C-alpha positions as CSV (number, residue, x, y, z in Angstrom):
1,M,-100.4,36.1,-148.8
2,R,-100.7,33.6,-146.1
3,R,-103.8,32.9,-144.0
4,P,-103.6,31.4,-140.5
5,W,-103.6,27.6,-140.8
6,H,-104.1,25.1,-138.0
7,P,-103.3,21.4,-138.5
8,D,-106.5,20.3,-137.0
9,A,-108.7,22.5,-139.2
10,M,-110.7,21.0,-142.0
11,C,-109.0,23.0,-144.7
12,K,-106.8,22.8,-147.8
13,K,-103.5,24.2,-148.7
14,F,-103.2,26.1,-152.0
15,T,-100.1,27.6,-153.7
16,V,-101.4,30.0,-156.4
17,I,-98.7,31.0,-159.0
18,G,-99.3,33.8,-161.4
19,L,-98.2,33.5,-165.0
20,T,-98.0,35.8,-168.0
21,D,-98.5,34.5,-171.5
22,G,-94.7,34.0,-171.9
23,R,-93.8,30.6,-173.1
24,E,-90.8,30.5,-170.7
25,P,-92.2,31.7,-167.4
26,F,-89.9,33.5,-164.9
27,L,-90.8,32.2,-161.4
28,E,-89.7,33.0,-157.9
29,P,-87.6,30.3,-156.2
30,G,-90.5,29.7,-153.7
31,A,-92.8,29.0,-156.6
32,L,-90.3,26.6,-158.3
33,R,-89.9,24.7,-155.0
34,A,-93.7,24.4,-154.7
35,I,-93.9,23.0,-158.2
36,A,-91.0,20.6,-157.6
37,S,-92.6,19.2,-154.5
38,G,-96.2,19.3,-155.7
39,K,-98.4,16.3,-156.7
40,V,-101.6,17.9,-157.7
41,F,-101.8,20.9,-160.1
42,S,-104.6,23.0,-161.5
43,G,-105.2,25.8,-164.0
44,G,-106.6,26.6,-167.4
45,K,-105.6,24.7,-170.5
46,R,-103.4,27.7,-171.6
47,H,-101.6,27.6,-168.2
48,H,-101.0,23.8,-168.7
49,E,-99.4,24.5,-172.0
50,I,-97.0,27.0,-170.4
51,V,-95.9,24.9,-167.4
52,A,-96.2,21.3,-168.6
53,G,-92.4,21.0,-168.9
54,L,-92.0,22.1,-165.2
55,L,-94.3,19.5,-163.7
56,P,-92.8,16.5,-161.9
57,G,-93.5,13.0,-163.2
58,G,-96.8,11.5,-162.3
59,A,-98.4,14.9,-161.6
60,R,-102.2,15.1,-161.6
61,W,-103.8,18.0,-163.4
62,I,-107.3,19.5,-162.6
63,D,-108.6,21.7,-165.4
64,I,-110.2,24.9,-164.2
65,T,-113.4,25.3,-166.3
66,V,-116.7,26.9,-165.6
67,P,-119.0,26.2,-163.9
68,L,-116.5,25.8,-161.0
69,E,-118.5,23.3,-159.0
70,A,-116.8,20.3,-160.6
71,V,-113.4,21.9,-159.9
72,F,-114.0,22.4,-156.2
73,E,-115.5,18.9,-156.0
74,A,-112.1,17.6,-157.4
75,Y,-110.2,19.7,-154.8
76,K,-112.0,17.9,-152.0
77,E,-109.9,14.8,-152.7
78,C,-106.6,16.7,-152.3
79,D,-104.8,18.0,-149.3
80,E,-102.5,20.4,-151.2
81,V,-102.9,21.9,-154.7
82,V,-100.6,24.1,-156.8
83,V,-102.8,26.4,-158.9
84,F,-101.6,28.4,-161.9
85,A,-103.5,31.6,-162.7
86,S,-103.1,34.6,-165.0
87,G,-101.2,37.6,-163.8
88,D,-101.8,38.6,-160.1
89,P,-104.1,35.9,-158.7
90,L,-105.5,38.5,-156.2
91,F,-106.4,41.0,-159.0
92,Y,-109.8,39.7,-160.1
93,G,-108.2,36.3,-160.0
94,F,-108.5,32.8,-158.8
95,A,-107.0,33.4,-155.4
96,G,-109.9,35.7,-154.6
97,T,-112.3,32.9,-155.6
98,L,-110.5,30.5,-153.3
99,R,-110.8,32.9,-150.4
100,R,-114.5,33.3,-150.9
101,R,-115.3,29.6,-151.4
102,L,-112.8,28.0,-149.0
103,T,-112.7,30.4,-146.0
104,D,-110.5,28.1,-143.9
105,A,-107.9,27.3,-146.6
106,E,-104.3,28.3,-146.3
107,I,-103.3,30.2,-149.4
108,R,-99.9,31.3,-150.6
109,V,-99.6,33.6,-153.6
110,F,-96.7,34.1,-156.0
111,P,-97.9,36.9,-158.3
112,A,-96.9,37.9,-161.8
113,P,-97.6,41.3,-163.2
114,N,-101.3,41.6,-164.1
115,S,-102.1,42.4,-167.8
116,L,-103.1,46.0,-167.1
117,Q,-99.8,46.6,-165.4
118,M,-98.0,45.1,-168.3
119,L,-99.9,47.2,-170.8
120,A,-99.2,50.4,-168.9
121,H,-95.5,49.5,-168.9
122,R,-95.6,48.9,-172.6
123,I,-96.8,52.4,-173.3
124,C,-94.8,54.0,-170.4
125,L,-98.0,55.2,-168.8
126,P,-98.0,56.1,-165.1
127,Y,-101.0,54.2,-163.8
128,E,-101.4,55.1,-160.1
129,E,-104.7,56.9,-160.9
130,M,-106.1,54.2,-163.2
131,R,-109.6,52.9,-162.4
132,C,-109.4,49.2,-162.9
133,V,-112.6,47.2,-163.8
134,S,-113.2,43.6,-164.9
135,L,-115.6,42.7,-167.6
136,T,-114.5,39.0,-167.5
137,G,-117.8,37.2,-167.0
138,R,-119.1,40.3,-165.2
139,P,-121.8,42.8,-165.9
140,W,-121.2,46.4,-167.2
141,D,-121.8,48.0,-163.7
142,G,-118.2,48.9,-162.7
143,F,-117.3,50.0,-166.2
144,D,-120.5,52.2,-166.5
145,K,-119.7,53.8,-163.2
146,A,-116.2,54.7,-164.3
147,L,-117.6,56.2,-167.6
148,I,-120.3,58.2,-165.9
149,E,-117.9,59.6,-163.3
150,G,-115.5,60.6,-166.1
151,S,-112.4,58.7,-164.8
152,R,-109.2,60.0,-166.4
153,L,-107.8,56.5,-166.9
154,I,-109.8,53.3,-167.1
155,G,-108.2,49.9,-167.3
156,A,-110.5,47.0,-168.3
157,L,-110.1,43.3,-168.4
158,T,-112.1,41.8,-171.2
159,D,-113.5,38.4,-172.2
160,R,-114.5,36.7,-175.4
161,H,-117.9,38.5,-175.4
162,K,-117.1,41.9,-174.0
163,T,-114.3,42.6,-176.5
164,P,-112.5,45.9,-177.2
165,A,-114.7,46.3,-180.3
166,M,-117.9,45.8,-178.3
167,I,-116.7,48.1,-175.6
168,A,-115.9,50.9,-178.0
169,A,-119.2,50.5,-179.8
170,R,-121.1,50.8,-176.5
171,M,-119.2,53.8,-175.5
172,L,-120.0,55.5,-178.7
173,E,-123.7,54.5,-178.4
174,Y,-123.9,56.5,-175.1
175,G,-121.8,59.4,-176.3
176,Y,-118.5,58.7,-174.6
177,D,-116.3,59.5,-177.6
178,N,-113.9,61.5,-175.4
179,Y,-111.4,58.6,-174.9
180,R,-108.7,56.9,-176.9
181,M,-108.2,53.1,-176.5
182,T,-105.0,51.2,-176.2
183,V,-105.3,47.4,-176.5
184,G,-102.7,44.8,-175.5
185,E,-103.1,41.4,-177.0
186,S,-101.3,38.2,-175.7
187,L,-99.1,40.3,-173.5
188,G,-95.9,38.5,-172.4
189,N,-96.0,36.1,-175.4
190,E,-92.8,36.9,-177.3
191,T,-94.2,36.0,-180.7
192,E,-97.8,37.0,-180.5
193,E,-97.9,40.2,-178.4
194,R,-99.3,43.3,-180.0
195,V,-100.1,46.7,-178.6
196,R,-102.2,49.2,-180.5
197,T,-103.7,52.6,-179.8
198,L,-106.9,53.4,-181.7
199,S,-109.6,56.0,-181.7
200,L,-113.0,54.8,-180.5
201,N,-114.3,55.2,-184.0
202,E,-111.6,52.8,-185.3
203,A,-112.0,50.2,-182.6
204,P,-115.4,48.7,-183.4
205,A,-114.3,47.5,-186.8
206,A,-110.9,46.1,-185.7
207,D,-110.1,42.5,-184.9
208,F,-108.4,41.6,-181.6
209,T,-106.6,38.4,-180.6
210,F,-107.7,37.0,-177.2
211,P,-106.5,37.3,-174.4
212,N,-106.4,41.0,-174.4
213,C,-107.0,44.0,-172.1
214,L,-107.4,47.7,-172.7
215,I,-106.6,51.1,-171.2
216,L,-108.8,54.2,-172.0
217,E,-107.3,57.6,-171.7
218,R,-109.7,60.5,-171.4
219,L,-108.9,63.2,-174.0
220,E,-111.4,65.8,-172.7
221,E,-114.1,66.0,-170.0
222,R,-117.7,65.2,-171.0
223,P,-120.4,67.3,-169.3
224,R,-122.2,65.5,-166.5
225,P,-125.4,67.5,-165.9
226,F,-126.9,68.0,-162.5
227,G,-130.6,68.9,-163.1
228,I,-131.4,68.3,-166.8
229,P,-133.9,70.9,-168.2
230,E,-137.0,69.1,-169.4
231,S,-136.7,70.8,-172.8
232,E,-133.7,68.7,-173.5
233,F,-135.5,65.4,-173.2
234,E,-137.3,63.6,-176.0
235,L,-141.0,63.8,-174.9
236,L,-144.0,61.5,-175.2
237,D,-145.8,62.9,-178.3
238,G,-144.1,66.3,-177.5
239,R,-146.3,66.7,-174.4
240,A,-144.4,68.9,-172.0
241,K,-146.7,68.0,-169.1
242,M,-145.7,64.3,-169.3
243,I,-142.3,64.8,-167.6
244,T,-141.3,65.5,-164.0
245,K,-140.0,69.1,-164.0
246,M,-136.4,69.5,-163.2
247,P,-136.8,71.2,-159.7
248,I,-139.4,68.6,-158.7
249,R,-137.1,65.8,-160.1
250,L,-134.2,66.9,-157.9
251,M,-136.4,67.3,-154.8
252,T,-137.8,63.8,-155.5
253,L,-134.3,62.3,-155.6
254,Q,-133.4,64.1,-152.4
255,A,-136.5,62.6,-150.7
256,L,-135.5,59.1,-151.9
257,G,-132.1,59.4,-150.2
258,L,-130.4,57.5,-153.0
259,R,-126.9,58.0,-151.9
260,S,-127.4,55.3,-149.2
261,R,-129.6,53.0,-151.4
262,S,-128.6,50.1,-153.6
263,S,-131.6,49.4,-155.8
264,F,-134.1,52.0,-157.1
265,W,-137.4,51.3,-158.9
266,D,-139.0,54.1,-161.0
267,I,-142.6,53.0,-161.7
268,G,-144.2,54.8,-164.6
269,F,-141.0,56.4,-166.1
270,C,-142.6,57.9,-169.3
271,T,-139.6,59.9,-170.7
272,G,-137.1,58.3,-168.2
273,S,-136.1,61.6,-166.7
274,V,-136.1,60.5,-163.0
275,S,-134.3,57.2,-163.8
276,I,-131.7,59.0,-165.9
277,E,-131.1,61.7,-163.4
278,A,-130.7,59.1,-160.7
279,R,-128.3,57.0,-162.8
280,L,-126.1,60.0,-163.5
281,Q,-125.9,61.3,-159.9
282,F,-125.6,57.8,-158.2
283,P,-123.8,55.5,-160.6
284,D,-123.4,52.8,-157.9
285,L,-127.2,52.5,-157.9
286,Q,-129.1,49.7,-159.7
287,V,-131.9,51.5,-161.6
288,T,-135.0,49.5,-162.8
289,A,-137.6,51.5,-164.7
290,F,-141.2,50.4,-165.4
291,E,-143.5,51.8,-168.0
292,I,-146.9,50.4,-169.3
293,R,-146.7,52.2,-172.7
294,E,-144.6,50.6,-175.4
295,E,-143.6,54.1,-176.6
296,G,-141.6,54.3,-173.3
297,R,-139.0,51.8,-174.6
298,E,-137.8,54.1,-177.4
299,L,-138.0,57.2,-175.2
300,M,-135.8,55.6,-172.6
301,E,-133.3,54.3,-175.2
302,H,-133.1,57.8,-176.9
303,N,-132.9,59.8,-173.7
304,S,-130.5,57.5,-171.8
305,R,-128.1,57.6,-174.8
306,R,-128.5,61.4,-175.2
307,F,-127.4,62.0,-171.6
308,G,-124.9,59.1,-171.3
309,A,-126.7,57.0,-168.8
310,P,-126.0,53.3,-169.6
311,G,-127.1,50.5,-167.4
312,I,-130.8,51.3,-166.7
313,T,-133.0,48.1,-166.8
314,T,-136.2,48.8,-168.6
315,V,-139.4,46.8,-168.1
316,I,-142.3,47.5,-170.5
317,G,-145.8,46.4,-169.5
318,D,-148.3,46.6,-166.7
319,F,-146.3,46.8,-163.4
320,M,-149.1,44.9,-161.7
321,E,-148.6,41.9,-164.0
322,A,-144.8,42.1,-164.3
323,D,-142.6,39.2,-163.1
324,L,-140.6,40.9,-160.3
325,S,-138.8,37.8,-159.1
326,A,-135.7,38.2,-161.3
327,L,-135.2,41.9,-160.5
328,P,-133.1,43.3,-157.7
329,A,-135.4,44.0,-154.8
330,P,-135.7,47.8,-154.2
331,D,-134.8,49.9,-151.2
332,A,-136.2,53.0,-152.9
333,V,-139.3,53.3,-155.1
334,F,-140.7,56.3,-156.9
335,I,-144.3,56.1,-158.2
336,G,-144.6,58.3,-161.2
337,G,-147.7,56.7,-162.5
338,H,-150.3,54.3,-161.1
339,G,-153.2,54.1,-163.6
340,G,-155.8,54.5,-160.8
341,R,-154.6,51.5,-158.9
342,L,-152.4,53.2,-156.4
343,R,-153.6,51.2,-153.4
344,E,-153.0,47.8,-155.1
345,M,-149.6,49.1,-156.4
346,L,-148.5,50.0,-152.9
347,Q,-149.5,46.6,-151.6
348,R,-147.4,44.9,-154.4
349,I,-144.4,47.2,-153.6
350,D,-144.7,46.4,-149.9
351,K,-144.1,42.7,-150.6
352,V,-140.7,43.3,-152.2
353,L,-139.4,46.5,-150.5
354,L,-136.3,45.8,-148.5
355,P,-136.2,46.7,-144.8
356,G,-135.6,50.4,-144.3
357,G,-136.8,51.1,-147.8
358,V,-138.6,54.3,-148.8
359,I,-141.5,55.1,-151.2
360,V,-141.9,58.5,-152.8
361,F,-145.0,59.8,-154.6
362,N,-145.7,63.1,-156.2
363,S,-149.3,64.0,-155.7
364,V,-150.9,66.5,-158.1
365,S,-154.4,66.5,-156.6
366,A,-156.2,66.2,-153.3
367,E,-157.7,62.9,-154.6
368,S,-154.3,61.3,-155.3
369,L,-152.9,62.5,-152.0
370,A,-155.8,60.9,-150.1
371,L,-155.3,57.6,-152.1
372,F,-151.6,57.5,-151.2
373,E,-152.3,58.2,-147.5
374,E,-154.9,55.5,-147.5
375,G,-152.7,53.0,-149.3
376,I,-149.7,53.7,-147.0
377,E,-151.9,53.1,-143.9
378,V,-153.1,49.8,-145.3
379,I,-149.5,48.5,-145.7
380,G,-148.6,49.6,-142.2
381,R,-146.1,52.4,-143.1
382,H,-146.1,56.0,-142.3
383,I,-145.6,59.3,-144.2
384,S,-142.4,60.9,-142.9
385,G,-142.2,63.9,-145.2
386,R,-144.4,66.3,-147.2
387,T,-143.1,69.1,-149.4
388,R,-145.6,71.2,-151.4
389,V,-144.1,72.9,-154.4
390,A,-145.4,75.1,-157.3
391,I,-143.5,75.5,-160.5
392,D,-144.4,78.3,-162.9
393,E,-148.1,78.0,-164.0
394,F,-148.3,74.3,-163.2
395,N,-150.5,73.0,-160.4
396,P,-148.8,72.6,-157.0
397,I,-147.3,69.2,-156.3
398,T,-146.9,67.5,-152.9
399,I,-143.8,65.3,-152.6
400,L,-144.7,62.6,-150.2
401,K,-142.2,60.3,-148.5
402,A,-143.3,57.1,-146.8
403,E,-141.2,54.7,-144.7
């Protein structure tokens, strides 16, 4: 891919060449010409081992190591750099990093097959429907979403921490045993390449050579509930009144408008029912759940695993004293418990709520309704929705939405 380049622009020229793990790389003529005329080269140590014999005499080599600040500082001294990267440099690769960091740079890319393509080829697997995610120095978010949505094929790039064994163990922890795993190790390396298909029960105890990647093939669909009956949750001391009832829960999520939100805070989660329902229905959403009682930790762990809802951030302790600075700021907040400090809680939420954010509160009494109305007025917001609902013999609940 070439980006427009102007001679007067303050920019760099990069040629990014993709490699497999083969000891004798097969390169396009254009890539070979770039190497022959190049003076400054860059890549990982493994890449240097592969291409060292191709580099011209007197070539300078810049190691790509993390953190990348030192690498880009070294690039400042160079007008043109030939970079070697793994596979397709535009598939979770270094060419994408260059585009983000050096927006004026001219970039040429000569790709090799990425490792997930190679693994699909090795097992003769049509992969046009494969959901590709990277766990290479990245959080679980994209992988969790693919699991929750029940993708038929999931291809995952791994790293030295998020290994196939760890991935399989985590899947089993959350009940996703409905896949089989194929792992490709050192793909393209004629002497070290290995491809194995394992059950998820076998994978956690297996050893895998790095680098590797994996493909998950779904064997059967896993139920993804919409509206979980409260009887299926582990309850706080078995108290059925300490959980948001399923119809109220779904109406609460509707009031929050979570499809268009990015970060949801559930304050006073108790059993975790609202957080879990939100995570299952909106797997793009970052969910942060607060609970003052220590018992909430075990309840959330148990219930999120029971219903296959990984990725919920749990904060145990008094919300009014919690350090909120490291958490993703919310654009949707549900107050499930306030400990008699609703006004102060609303003031604290108001300081971190993103523009256009919404607060939802389920009032069970005239007193709590009045407290919420007063608190919303104090923070300069307005109540935009009220829904009064009665379920069975329980007291009527008013679902209040403030914006």
